[in-house]
C-alpha positions as CSV (number, residue, x, y, z in Angstrom):
1,M,-15.1,30.4,34.8
2,L,-18.4,29.5,33.2
3,K,-21.2,28.1,35.3
4,P,-21.9,24.4,34.6
5,S,-25.2,25.1,32.8
6,L,-23.7,27.8,30.5
7,R,-20.7,25.5,29.9
8,T,-23.1,22.7,28.9
9,I,-25.0,25.1,26.5
10,V,-21.7,26.2,24.8
11,L,-20.5,22.6,24.5
12,L,-23.9,21.4,23.1
13,T,-23.9,24.3,20.6
14,A,-20.3,23.4,19.4
15,V,-21.3,19.7,19.0
16,I,-24.4,20.6,17.0
17,T,-22.4,23.0,14.8
18,V,-19.8,20.3,14.0
19,F,-22.6,17.8,13.3
20,F,-24.4,19.9,10.8
21,S,-21.2,21.2,9.1
22,C,-20.1,17.5,8.6
23,K,-23.5,16.4,7.3
24,K,-23.5,15.4,3.7
25,S,-25.3,17.5,1.1
26,T,-28.3,16.4,-0.7
27,P,-27.7,13.6,-3.2
28,G,-26.6,14.5,-6.7
29,I,-23.4,15.3,-8.5
30,N,-21.4,18.3,-7.4
31,I,-19.6,19.6,-10.5
32,P,-16.7,21.9,-9.6
33,D,-16.6,25.3,-11.4
34,T,-13.2,24.6,-13.1
35,D,-12.6,23.4,-16.6
36,H,-12.6,19.5,-16.5
37,M,-14.3,16.3,-17.5
38,Q,-14.4,13.2,-15.5
39,F,-16.0,9.8,-15.9
40,S,-15.9,6.2,-14.9
41,L,-14.5,3.6,-17.3
42,G,-13.5,0.0,-16.5
43,G,-13.6,0.5,-12.8
44,S,-11.4,3.7,-12.7
45,T,-12.1,7.4,-12.8
46,H,-10.7,9.3,-15.7
47,Y,-10.0,13.0,-15.2
48,L,-9.3,15.2,-18.3
49,S,-8.2,18.7,-17.4
50,N,-7.8,20.5,-20.8
51,M,-11.2,21.6,-22.0
52,R,-12.7,23.7,-24.8
53,A,-16.3,24.3,-25.8
54,F,-17.6,26.3,-28.7
55,T,-20.7,26.6,-30.9
56,D,-20.8,26.5,-34.7
57,T,-23.2,25.9,-37.5
58,V,-23.7,22.6,-39.3
59,R,-23.3,23.0,-43.1
60,N,-26.4,22.5,-45.2
61,T,-28.7,22.1,-42.2
62,P,-30.7,24.4,-39.9
63,L,-28.9,22.8,-36.9
64,K,-26.3,24.4,-34.6
65,L,-23.4,22.4,-33.1
66,T,-21.9,22.7,-29.7
67,V,-18.6,20.9,-29.2
68,I,-17.4,19.9,-25.8
69,E,-13.8,18.5,-26.0
70,A,-11.6,17.3,-23.2
71,F,-8.0,15.8,-23.3
72,N,-5.0,15.4,-21.2
73,M,-1.4,16.6,-21.5
74,A,1.7,15.8,-19.5
75,D,4.6,18.3,-19.6
76,G,3.0,19.8,-22.7
77,V,2.8,16.5,-24.5
78,D,-0.6,15.2,-25.7
79,E,-1.2,11.8,-24.0
80,S,-4.0,11.2,-26.6
81,E,-6.8,10.4,-24.1
82,M,-9.6,12.5,-25.4
83,M,-13.4,12.7,-25.2
84,T,-15.5,14.8,-27.6
85,I,-19.2,15.4,-27.3
86,N,-21.0,17.0,-30.2
87,I,-24.5,18.3,-29.5
88,Y,-26.6,19.0,-32.5
89,R,-29.7,21.1,-31.9
90,G,-32.2,23.4,-33.6
91,Q,-32.7,25.7,-30.6
92,P,-30.5,27.5,-28.1
93,L,-29.2,25.3,-25.2
94,H,-31.0,25.5,-21.9
95,T,-30.3,24.2,-18.4
96,G,-32.1,20.8,-18.1
97,D,-31.8,19.9,-21.8
98,T,-31.1,16.2,-22.4
99,F,-29.8,14.9,-25.7
100,M,-29.7,11.2,-26.7
101,A,-26.5,9.6,-28.0
102,G,-25.8,8.4,-31.5
103,T,-27.3,11.1,-33.7
104,Q,-26.6,11.3,-37.4
105,Y,-25.3,14.7,-38.3
106,T,-28.7,15.9,-39.6
107,N,-30.8,15.1,-36.4
108,T,-31.0,16.7,-33.0
109,G,-28.9,14.7,-30.4
110,A,-25.4,14.0,-29.3
111,Q,-22.4,12.2,-30.8
112,F,-19.7,10.9,-28.4
113,N,-16.2,10.0,-29.5
114,Y,-13.5,8.6,-27.2
115,I,-9.8,8.0,-27.9
116,P,-8.0,6.0,-25.2
117,V,-4.6,6.7,-23.8
118,T,-1.8,6.2,-26.3
119,G,-0.3,2.7,-26.0
120,S,-3.4,1.2,-24.3
121,G,-4.3,-0.9,-27.3
122,G,-7.9,0.2,-27.1
123,P,-9.9,1.2,-30.2
124,T,-11.5,4.6,-30.8
125,G,-15.0,4.5,-29.5
126,I,-18.1,6.2,-31.1
127,S,-21.7,6.3,-30.1
128,F,-24.2,4.5,-32.4
129,Q,-27.7,5.7,-33.1
130,G,-30.3,3.9,-31.0
131,Q,-27.8,2.7,-28.4
132,P,-27.7,3.7,-24.7
133,G,-26.3,7.1,-23.8
134,S,-27.2,10.7,-23.1
135,I,-26.0,14.1,-22.0
136,T,-27.9,16.4,-19.6
137,L,-27.0,20.0,-19.3
138,T,-27.2,21.0,-15.6
139,D,-26.2,24.7,-16.1
140,V,-25.9,26.8,-19.2
141,T,-24.8,30.4,-19.4
142,P,-23.1,32.5,-22.1
143,T,-19.7,31.9,-20.4
144,Y,-19.8,28.2,-19.4
145,I,-21.7,24.9,-19.8
146,K,-22.0,22.1,-17.2
147,G,-23.5,18.7,-17.4
148,T,-23.6,15.0,-16.8
149,F,-23.4,12.0,-19.2
150,S,-23.2,8.3,-19.7
151,V,-22.8,6.3,-22.9
152,Q,-21.9,3.0,-24.4
153,L,-19.4,3.3,-27.2
154,F,-18.6,1.0,-30.0
155,N,-15.4,0.4,-32.1
156,I,-15.3,3.0,-34.8
157,S,-14.3,0.3,-37.4
158,D,-17.7,-1.4,-36.7
159,Y,-19.4,1.9,-37.5
160,Y,-17.7,2.3,-40.8
161,S,-18.0,-1.4,-41.8
162,N,-21.8,-1.4,-40.9
163,T,-21.4,-4.4,-38.6
164,A,-24.9,-5.7,-38.0
165,F,-24.7,-6.4,-34.2
166,P,-21.7,-4.5,-32.8
167,Q,-20.7,-5.0,-29.2
168,P,-19.8,-2.0,-27.0
169,V,-16.1,-1.6,-26.3
170,Y,-16.5,1.1,-23.6
171,S,-19.2,1.7,-21.0
172,I,-18.8,5.2,-19.7
173,T,-20.7,6.1,-16.5
174,N,-20.9,8.9,-14.0
175,G,-19.6,11.5,-16.5
176,S,-19.6,15.2,-15.6
177,F,-17.9,18.3,-17.1
178,Y,-17.5,22.0,-16.8
179,A,-16.3,23.9,-19.8
180,T,-15.8,27.6,-20.4
181,M,-17.4,28.6,-23.7
182,Q,-15.0,30.0,-26.3
183,N,-16.1,32.5,-29.0
């Protein structure tokens, strides 16, 4: 049997170990290392589990394009909820890069597109130049890309009709993603 003082030390050590193992980590977003995209929209979290990311060139410009696309499928059937982020850039991507939303296809920046779940009645959303939104790359390697984003999206029909003062139809916050790069 342990002496009272040794028993107290063992008990105190166990309590301290439990306390520090339960302590929350530093503030920030923990992005899991599995292909996914998640974001908040209308008070709920949307989780898209089918991902693809790839790099291409932009015709007739010196820009490169990185496409990050996420969608959901149920029993092999596309449920049609989809988010695509196109990053237009002149240089290689680096950890810490931030791109503003709403670029036109000849400028550096990001273009966001969102298609809601089939049957929801919601319009397709698109980012407009000069409107709130950005994507920040938190980790970039040759094999994967991670990041965070938030954006206000507008009805795509307002984009094509050149509506003077369109109103946002989607406000997406707390977005994060991890995508394996495809060749």
